[in-house]
N, C-alpha and C positions, 0 to 999 in steps of 0.2 A: 503491500500500500504505499502512496505516498502521503505526505505529510502537507499541510496546508504551506509550511515554511518552506519546504523546496518548489511548490508551485508558484508561490508568491516570488521567489527568486527568480526563477524563469520568466513570471511574468515583467518582471523589473528587467529582465536583458532584453526583452522585446524593447525597449527606448534605444540602447544603444548610444549614437552620438547623437540621434535627435531631438529638437527641441523638446518636441512632443510626440508620444508615439499612441496609436490606436489598437486595443487588442480586443477581439470580438469574440464572445462566449455565446455559441449555437446549441440547439438541442431542442428537441421534441418539447411541447407541455407537459411541466411534471418531473423533467427528466433529472431537476435539480441544480440549473445555473445560477439562480441567486444564490442558493446555499453556499455554490462553490464561489459565485464569486463576491459574496459577504465576508467569506472566509481569507479570501485573496486580500481582500480591502483591510479588512481589521489587521492582518498580519503585515502587508506593505507599510502601513502608520505606523507600526509598530519599528520598522526596519528605517524606513524613511523620514518618518515624522507626518504628522499631519498636514492636508493639502498638497502632497506629493502625487497622489492618483484620486481621481474622480470617478464615480460610477454614472453612467448614462444609460438606464435602461432602454431598450426599442418601444417599450409598452406605452410611454408619453405619447406616441405617434397613434395610438389607437385612433380612430374617426369616433368623435360624440357621437351617442345616441342618435341626435338629431340629424345627423348625415347619415346615419345608418339607417333610419326611416325613411328620409327622402330617396335612398339608392335603394332601399328594398333588401337589403344585405343585415337588418338586424338580429336576421336568426342564424345567422353564420359569423356572427362577433367572433373574432380572433382567425380567421382566415385572411391571407396574403391582401386581399383587394380592399380589406377593413381598415387596411394602415394608411399613412399619409408616407408612403414611401421617399417620395421626392423632399418633404418635408425632414424627414430622418436623413437624408443624405447631405441635405444642406447643412442641418445641424453638424455633423461629421466632417463636412468642409471647412466651417467655422472652426470647430476644435482644432483643426490641426493650423488653421492660418492666424486666429485670432488668441495670440497667446500672452499679449500684454495687460489684459482686461478681464472681467470678470465673464463669462459667458453662463445664459440663464438658459437652461430646458426644462421642456414640460415634464412631470413626473405622471404618475398613473394612482388615482387614489381606490384602493379596493373597497371601501364602504361603500362608494357610490359608484365604484364601476366605470370611472370616467377618467378621460384625462384631464393634467391640473396644468395648467400655465406657467411658465417659471417657477414649478416646484424646485428644480434642482439648479447647483450652478457648480461649473469649473473653475475653478481661481486660477488665476495669474500663473501661480506656482506648480500647479498640475504639470507633471512630467508624464505620466499617463492616465490615457482615459480608457477605462473598460466599459465596452458596451455590450448587452445581452440582448438575445430576443430569438424567435423560431425562426425567423426566415433571412438569416443573415448570408447564408449558401445559395439561396433561392436561385437557379437558373432563369431569371427572367431580368428583361434590361435594366427596369426600376431597382430591382435588388443587386445584380451586379456592381449597379453605379454607386450604392452603399459600401459594397464589400472593396470597392477599388481604394476605398477611403482608409480601410483597415492595414495596418501592417503583418498582422497574426488572425486566423481564427481559430480557436479552439472547440470542439464537439463534444457536448456533455452525454452520456447514455446512462440509462438505468435498465431494470430489468421492467417488462411490461407491467408487471401485476402491482408493483410499487408504485410504479409511475401512474397508472389512473387509480389505485389506492389514492394516491396525493390529490389528483385532480377532483374526485368526489368530495373527497373531507374540504379541500379551498372551496368548491360551490356552496358544499354546505354550509361552512362558516360564514360566507358571503351573502347567503339569503335564499337559497335554494331548497325544497324539500327534498328529500335524500332520493326518492324516484326519480325527481326532474334532475339530480345533480347525474344520477346513472347516464340516464337519457341521453342528457346533453354531452357527456365524455364519450359515449357511445357515437352519437350521432355526428356530433361536430368536431370534439376534440379529438376523436382518432382520425378522422379523414385528416389533419392538420399533421398530425402525428406521423402518419404514413408519409405523406408529403414531405417533411423535414427530415424523416429517418434517412430518406433518399438522395440528401445533400449530404450527409456524412464523408461522402468519399472527397469533397472537395476541399475538408478541414486540413489545417497544417498540423494539428495535433487530436486525436479523439481519447477522451478520458473518461473512463466508466465509475461511475460512483454508487454507493451504497452506503447503508448507516456507520461504516467503520471508517469512510475516508473516500480515498481514489485511487485508481489504477490506470496508469499509462497505457492503454490499449494499443499505441504503435502511431506511426506516421504515417499520414496517406501517400499517395502517389504523387502529389504537387511537388 
């Protein structure tokens, strides 16, 4: 198993001589992306001090429910076309270029299930920005543009039963009835998970996670 310390040091190495680097963490819904990124950020803060790393998830670029209703896609919320991929790419572009002033980014409020403007900040001191999301490696023009702004992308996996159990629990925690949560996971989340899992071969590194930690499952052919 790999410790958070080892992975954090590998993340730090991504920066090299860059003024600022961007590390992506991809994976299917419920795979453990946020758990890994939070562990990385906590350990990097210890190693390099607060403000050296910033966390900007893709979730802040969910389209709001008002737009999903307008587009007729509310019942597929979480699918690739229910995100503002162009806006996400623009934010990553700014993160690379605007290193002298604070850069504000949207977050996602789980209680409301809605994006929240300017909830996050990338401070000028940040040398590394870690971004996470399902579709960082999706082979479609708008997502390839986002991937091009990242220096490296790691892909997180876990076994399907653990992943689906996490998703059901998450949906219940944030308001769905258990039966509705299971139906949503089966009918919506699983389709997205299948789409995302097929992109793992495009990752620079694949990491398998479970409750005990993470295993480096190897490097892709990239």
